[in-house]
C-alpha positions as CSV (number, residue, x, y, z in Angstrom):
1,M,19.4,-47.8,17.5
2,M,18.3,-45.4,20.4
3,K,21.0,-43.1,20.1
4,R,20.1,-42.7,16.3
5,M,16.5,-41.9,16.9
6,L,17.5,-39.4,19.8
7,L,19.9,-37.9,17.3
8,V,17.3,-37.7,14.8
9,L,14.9,-36.2,17.0
10,A,17.4,-33.5,18.4
11,L,18.2,-32.6,14.7
12,A,14.3,-32.2,14.2
13,L,13.8,-30.2,17.0
14,S,17.0,-28.0,16.3
15,T,15.9,-27.3,12.8
16,A,12.1,-26.5,14.0
17,S,13.7,-24.2,16.5
18,A,15.8,-22.4,14.0
19,A,12.7,-22.2,11.6
20,D,10.6,-20.6,14.2
21,N,13.5,-17.9,15.2
22,A,13.7,-17.1,11.6
23,T,10.0,-16.6,11.4
24,Q,10.2,-14.6,14.6
25,A,13.0,-12.4,13.2
26,K,10.9,-11.7,10.2
27,K,7.9,-10.3,11.9
28,P,9.4,-6.8,12.6
29,E,10.8,-6.5,9.3
30,A,7.3,-7.2,7.7
31,A,5.7,-4.5,9.8
32,S,8.4,-2.2,9.1
33,T,7.7,-2.3,5.2
34,A,4.1,-2.2,5.3
35,L,2.5,-0.8,2.5
36,Y,1.4,2.3,4.3
37,Q,1.6,3.8,8.2
38,V,-1.5,5.5,9.4
39,Q,-2.4,7.0,13.0
40,D,-5.6,8.3,14.2
41,N,-7.0,7.8,10.6
42,N,-5.5,10.9,9.4
43,K,-1.9,11.0,10.0
44,V,0.4,9.0,7.7
45,D,4.1,8.2,6.8
46,A,5.8,10.6,4.5
47,K,5.5,8.4,1.1
48,T,1.7,8.0,1.6
49,L,1.2,11.8,2.5
50,M,3.2,12.5,-0.7
51,G,0.8,10.2,-2.5
52,W,-2.2,12.1,-1.2
53,K,-0.6,15.4,-2.2
54,T,-0.3,14.1,-5.8
55,W,-3.8,13.0,-5.7
56,R,-4.9,16.5,-4.6
57,A,-2.4,18.3,-7.2
58,L,-3.6,16.3,-10.1
59,A,-7.2,17.0,-8.8
60,C,-8.2,13.4,-9.3
61,E,-11.4,13.8,-7.1
62,R,-12.7,15.7,-10.3
63,C,-13.5,12.1,-11.9
64,H,-13.1,9.9,-8.6
65,G,-14.7,11.9,-6.1
66,A,-13.6,13.6,-3.0
67,E,-13.9,10.5,-1.0
68,Q,-12.7,8.1,-3.9
69,E,-16.7,7.0,-4.1
70,G,-16.6,7.3,-8.0
71,L,-18.2,10.0,-10.3
72,V,-17.5,9.6,-13.9
73,G,-14.6,7.5,-13.0
74,P,-14.6,4.4,-11.0
75,P,-15.1,4.2,-7.2
76,L,-11.4,3.7,-6.2
77,V,-12.4,2.5,-2.7
78,E,-13.8,-0.6,-4.4
79,S,-11.3,-0.9,-7.3
80,L,-8.3,-0.9,-4.9
81,K,-9.5,-3.9,-3.1
82,T,-8.7,-6.1,-6.0
83,L,-6.3,-3.8,-8.3
84,S,-2.7,-4.9,-8.2
85,K,0.2,-2.5,-7.6
86,E,1.5,-3.4,-11.1
87,D,-2.1,-3.0,-12.7
88,F,-2.4,0.5,-10.8
89,H,1.0,1.6,-12.1
90,T,0.1,0.5,-15.6
91,V,-3.2,2.4,-15.5
92,I,-1.9,5.7,-14.0
93,M,1.0,5.7,-16.4
94,N,-0.6,4.5,-19.7
95,G,-4.3,5.5,-18.9
96,R,-7.3,4.1,-20.2
97,A,-8.4,6.4,-23.1
98,E,-11.7,4.5,-23.8
99,K,-12.8,5.1,-20.5
100,G,-11.6,8.6,-20.2
101,M,-8.6,8.2,-17.9
102,P,-5.7,10.1,-19.2
103,P,-2.3,8.9,-19.1
104,F,0.0,10.4,-16.5
105,N,3.5,9.0,-17.7
106,T,4.9,12.6,-18.6
107,S,4.1,13.9,-15.1
108,P,7.1,14.3,-12.9
109,M,4.8,14.3,-9.8
110,V,3.3,11.0,-10.7
111,K,6.5,9.4,-11.7
112,D,8.1,10.2,-8.5
113,N,5.2,9.5,-6.3
114,W,2.9,7.0,-7.9
115,E,3.8,4.1,-5.1
116,G,2.8,6.8,-2.4
117,L,-0.7,7.4,-4.4
118,Y,-0.8,3.7,-4.5
119,A,-0.6,3.6,-0.8
120,Y,-2.8,6.1,0.0
121,L,-5.6,4.9,-2.2
122,K,-4.9,1.4,-0.9
123,G,-5.2,2.8,2.8
124,R,-8.6,4.3,1.8
125,S,-9.8,1.2,0.2
126,D,-8.8,-0.8,3.2
127,G,-10.7,1.7,5.7
128,K,-7.7,2.8,7.6
129,I,-7.3,6.2,6.2
130,A,-10.3,8.8,6.5
131,P,-11.2,11.0,3.7
132,G,-10.1,14.7,4.0
133,R,-6.8,16.1,5.2
134,L,-3.9,14.3,6.0
135,T,-0.8,15.3,8.0
136,A,2.3,13.4,8.6
137,I,2.7,11.1,11.8
138,G,4.2,13.1,14.6
139,Q,2.7,16.5,13.7
140,P,-0.3,17.8,15.6
């Protein structure tokens, strides 16, 4: 009976240890798959930088404000606190004609960079990315 209890205990500890190891192994992966990377508030990863460039090229600030604070369009620094990536994609591609948001589903730049644009706006919403000019991580 005692042998069986020890065997069960050893098995339980082994299983728990394996689960802990699996959790530890996933932590670096989770960090490497973050939505965006930012240093010094204005240096970002390449995908996020392309998102910012898309924002600038499309002149989104005309409606959403230079700091995404909202003008005739909603304040994206607030909207992105609750808007899912999927809903963002739907809105940017299909627009919201009733609210004055045009569709961008024919724009190659948006099609290629919508995830970077989402990452940029999410970083702004999270307060991690400062308003203004961005550069790539590793550049002065």
